[in-house]
C-alpha positions in Angstrom: 129.2 26.2 126.2 126.9 28.7 127.8 129.0 28.9 131.1 132.3 29.1 129.2 131.3 32.0 127.6 129.6 33.6 130.7 133.2 33.1 132.1 135.3 34.4 129.7 133.0 37.4 129.4 133.1 37.9 133.2 137.0 37.5 133.2 137.0 39.9 130.3 134.7 42.5 132.2 136.4 42.4 135.4 140.1 42.4 134.1 139.1 45.3 132.0 137.7 47.4 134.6 140.7 46.9 136.9 143.1 47.6 134.3 140.9 50.9 133.8 141.3 51.5 137.5 145.0 50.9 137.7 145.5 53.0 134.5 143.7 56.2 136.0 144.6 55.7 139.5 148.5 54.6 139.4 151.9 56.0 137.9 154.1 53.6 136.9 157.0 55.4 138.3 155.9 56.1 141.8 153.7 52.9 142.0 154.9 49.5 143.9 156.0 46.8 141.9 152.8 44.8 142.9 150.7 47.3 140.9 152.7 46.8 137.9 152.6 43.1 138.2 148.9 43.3 138.6 148.7 45.7 135.6 150.4 43.1 133.2 148.7 40.3 134.7 145.2 42.2 133.8 146.6 42.8 130.4 147.1 39.1 129.6 143.8 37.9 131.3 142.1 40.4 129.4 143.9 39.8 126.0 143.3 35.9 126.5 139.7 36.2 127.5 139.0 38.3 124.4 140.9 36.1 122.0 139.2 33.1 123.5 135.7 34.6 123.1 136.3 35.5 119.6 137.3 32.2 118.9 134.1 30.8 120.3 132.1 33.7 118.4 133.7 32.5 115.0 133.4 28.8 115.4 129.9 28.7 116.7 128.2 25.6 115.4 131.7 23.9 114.4 133.3 21.1 115.5 135.4 21.8 118.5 137.7 18.8 119.3 140.7 20.4 119.1 140.2 22.6 122.0 143.3 22.2 124.0 145.7 23.0 120.8 143.9 26.2 120.4 143.8 27.0 124.0 147.5 26.7 124.2 148.1 28.8 120.8 145.8 31.6 122.4 147.9 31.3 125.8 151.1 31.7 123.8 149.8 34.6 121.9 148.6 36.3 124.9 152.0 35.7 126.5 153.7 36.7 124.0 151.6 40.3 123.6 152.1 40.9 127.1 155.7 40.3 126.8 156.0 42.8 124.3 154.3 45.4 126.7 156.6 44.6 129.4 159.6 44.9 127.5 158.2 48.2 126.0 157.6 49.7 129.4 161.3 48.6 130.3 162.5 50.2 127.1 164.4 46.8 126.0 162.0 46.6 123.0 163.7 46.9 119.7 163.6 44.9 116.6 166.2 42.4 117.3 164.4 41.6 120.6 161.1 41.6 118.7 162.0 39.2 116.1 163.9 36.7 118.7 160.7 37.0 121.3 158.5 36.0 118.3 160.8 33.2 117.1 161.0 31.8 120.7 157.1 31.8 120.7 157.1 30.0 117.3 159.7 27.5 118.6 157.6 26.5 121.7 154.7 26.1 119.6 156.7 23.9 117.2 158.0 22.1 120.3 154.2 21.3 121.4 153.6 20.2 118.2 156.3 17.8 117.7 155.8 16.2 121.2 152.0 15.4 120.0 153.2 13.8 116.9 155.5 11.7 118.7 153.3 10.1 120.6 150.6 9.6 118.0 
C-alpha cells in the first residue's frame, strides 16, 4: 500500500509540475498540437492521481476488495473532466453537450455494471 501511495503522489507531483510549466511557457494559440495534447494528458493524470489519493486516504483501514471497480469509476470521472476541459477549449461546451457527455459517461458505467452481473 505504501508503494501505491508513493507512486500516486509522485505522479501527482510530476504531472502538476508539467502543467505549471506548460501553463506559464506555452500559449494555446501559437503552440503545436503536441503541447495541447500534453496539457490535456497532464490534466488527466493529475486529476486521476488526486482522486485516487483521496480515495486511499479516506478508505484507510477499511477493506478495499473492489479496487478494480473504483479504479474504473475514477478513470471515467477523470476522462469526463478532461473531456469537459477539451470541449471548453474548443468552445463547443454548452448545456446540451454537457448533459449528453454526462449521460454517455453514466451509460458507460452502467454497461460495465451490467457486464459484471451477467457473468456472476
